[in-house]
C-alpha positions in Angstrom: 16.9 -25.7 -24.9 15.2 -22.3 -25.6 11.8 -23.8 -24.9 13.0 -25.1 -21.6 14.4 -21.7 -20.5 11.2 -20.0 -21.7 9.1 -22.4 -19.7 11.2 -21.9 -16.6 11.0 -18.1 -17.0 7.2 -18.3 -17.4 6.9 -20.4 -14.3 9.1 -18.1 -12.4 7.1 -15.0 -13.5 3.8 -16.7 -12.7 5.1 -17.7 -9.3 6.0 -14.0 -8.6 2.6 -12.9 -9.7 0.9 -15.4 -7.4 3.2 -14.3 -4.5 2.2 -10.7 -5.1 -1.5 -11.5 -5.1 -1.2 -13.6 -2.0 0.9 -10.8 -0.3 -1.6 -8.2 -1.3 -4.4 -10.2 0.2 -2.5 -10.9 3.4 -1.5 -7.2 3.8 -5.0 -6.0 3.3 -6.2 -8.6 5.8 -3.6 -7.4 8.4 -4.7 -3.8 7.8 -8.4 -4.8 8.3 -7.6 -6.9 11.4 -5.8 -3.9 13.1 -8.8 -1.7 12.3 -11.2 -4.2 13.8 -9.0 -4.3 16.9 -9.0 -0.5 17.0 -12.8 -0.4 16.8 -13.2 -2.9 19.6 -10.5 -1.6 21.8 -10.6 2.1 21.2 -13.9 3.4 19.9 -15.7 5.6 22.4 -12.8 5.2 24.9 -9.9 7.3 26.1 -6.7 7.0 24.0 -4.2 4.2 25.0 -0.9 6.0 25.6 2.1 3.9 24.5 4.8 6.5 25.1 3.7 9.5 27.1 3.8 12.6 24.9 4.9 10.7 21.8 2.7 7.9 20.7 -0.8 6.7 21.4 -3.7 4.7 20.0 -6.6 7.0 19.4 -9.7 6.0 17.4 -10.9 8.3 14.6 -13.3 7.9 11.7 -11.7 9.8 8.9 -14.2 11.0 6.3 -11.5 12.9 4.3 -7.8 12.7 3.7 -4.8 13.7 5.9 -5.1 17.2 7.5 -8.9 17.0 6.9 -8.7 17.7 3.2 -11.6 16.7 1.0 -14.0 15.9 3.7 -16.9 13.7 2.6 -15.6 13.4 -1.0 -15.9 9.6 -1.1 -16.4 9.5 -4.9 -13.0 11.3 -5.3 -11.2 8.8 -3.0 -12.8 5.9 -4.7 -11.7 7.1 -8.2 -8.2 7.8 -7.0 -7.8 4.5 -5.2 -9.2 2.5 -8.2 -6.9 4.4 -10.6 -3.9 3.8 -8.3 -4.6 0.1 -7.9 -5.0 -0.2 -11.7 -1.8 1.6 -12.4 0.1 -0.4 -9.8 -1.3 -3.7 -11.2 -0.2 -2.7 -14.7 3.4 -1.8 -13.5 3.6 -5.1 -11.5 2.7 -6.9 -14.7 5.2 -4.9 -16.8 8.2 -4.9 -14.5 10.6 -7.7 -15.2 10.4 -10.6 -12.7 14.1 -10.5 -12.0 16.1 -10.0 -8.8 17.1 -6.4 -9.9 13.4 -5.4 -9.9 12.2 -7.2 -6.8 12.4 -4.1 -4.6 10.0 -2.4 -7.0 7.6 -5.4 -6.9 7.7 -5.4 -3.0 7.1 -1.6 -2.7 4.3 -1.5 -5.3 2.6 -4.5 -3.7 2.7 -2.6 -0.3 1.4 0.6 -1.9 -1.4 -1.3 -3.7 -2.4 -3.1 -0.5 -2.5 0.1 1.4 -4.7 1.7 -1.2 -6.9 -1.4 -1.3 -7.2 -1.5 2.5 -8.4 2.1 2.8 -10.6 1.7 -0.3 -12.3 -1.3 1.4 -13.0 0.9 4.5 -14.5 3.6 2.3 -16.7 1.2 0.4 -18.0 -0.5 3.6 -18.2 2.4 6.0 -17.9 5.6 3.9 -14.9 6.5 6.1 -11.4 5.2 7.0 -10.7 3.8 10.5 -7.6 5.5 11.8 -6.0 4.9 15.2 -2.2 5.6 15.4 -1.4 9.1 16.7 2.1 10.6 17.1 1.3 13.2 19.6 4.9 14.5 19.8 4.4 16.3 16.5 0.6 16.4 16.4 0.7 14.2 13.2 -2.6 13.3 11.7 -4.1 10.0 13.0 -3.4 7.2 10.6 -3.6 3.4 10.2 -1.5 0.4 8.9 -2.6 0.9 5.3 -1.4 4.5 5.5 2.0 3.2 6.7 2.2 0.8 3.8 1.6 3.6 1.3 3.7 6.3 3.0 6.9 4.3 3.8 6.8 2.4 0.5 6.3 5.6 -1.5 9.3 7.2 0.2 11.5 4.1 -0.4 10.2 3.9 -4.0 11.2 7.5 -4.7 14.7 6.8 -3.2 15.1 3.7 -5.4 14.0 5.6 -8.5 16.4 8.5 -7.8 19.5 6.6 -6.6 19.3 3.0 -7.8 17.5 2.6 -11.1 18.6 4.2 -14.3 16.6 5.5 -17.2 17.8 2.4 -19.2 16.0 0.2 -16.6 12.7 1.8 -17.3 13.3 2.0 -21.0 13.9 -1.7 -21.1 10.5 -2.3 -19.3 8.8 -0.4 -22.1 10.1 -2.8 -24.7 10.2 -6.1 -22.8 6.9 -6.2 -21.1 6.3 -8.8 -18.4 9.0 -11.3 -18.0 
């Protein structure tokens, strides 16, 4: 009986890993697709105003980070993205594959896909293609990958503070991937 349960648990865990990999690929593809659209529809053209004074599509080639930090430091962004993706992959492997931890799996998959989407831009173009602009607050121009990372990181912090307990993370340290 134990062998049957172990086999079921291993299949379930493998299914979740495959789902995460497929989701990661699809999310990166969606990010890249929106960036291709932005290049074709917006590059060298006037911004497309969606809501006057609030939101517009405006093409920008970002050679740095938000607020123009670290301009042209591509090696730095490459190292940070590779490190982030590696750490996220490790945690996705370690976090138990149970219903309780599914929100962590989803959020880490989104963060990893966002990091991978912008890393792909930096590797291919040496810059990130940004195109969403909140003019109401003069927020830096961003893209879909940035939304994955930002929204998921905020939700991840909320989960860690208000939902998960120290015991949950301690159990991960001892159990490993299940």
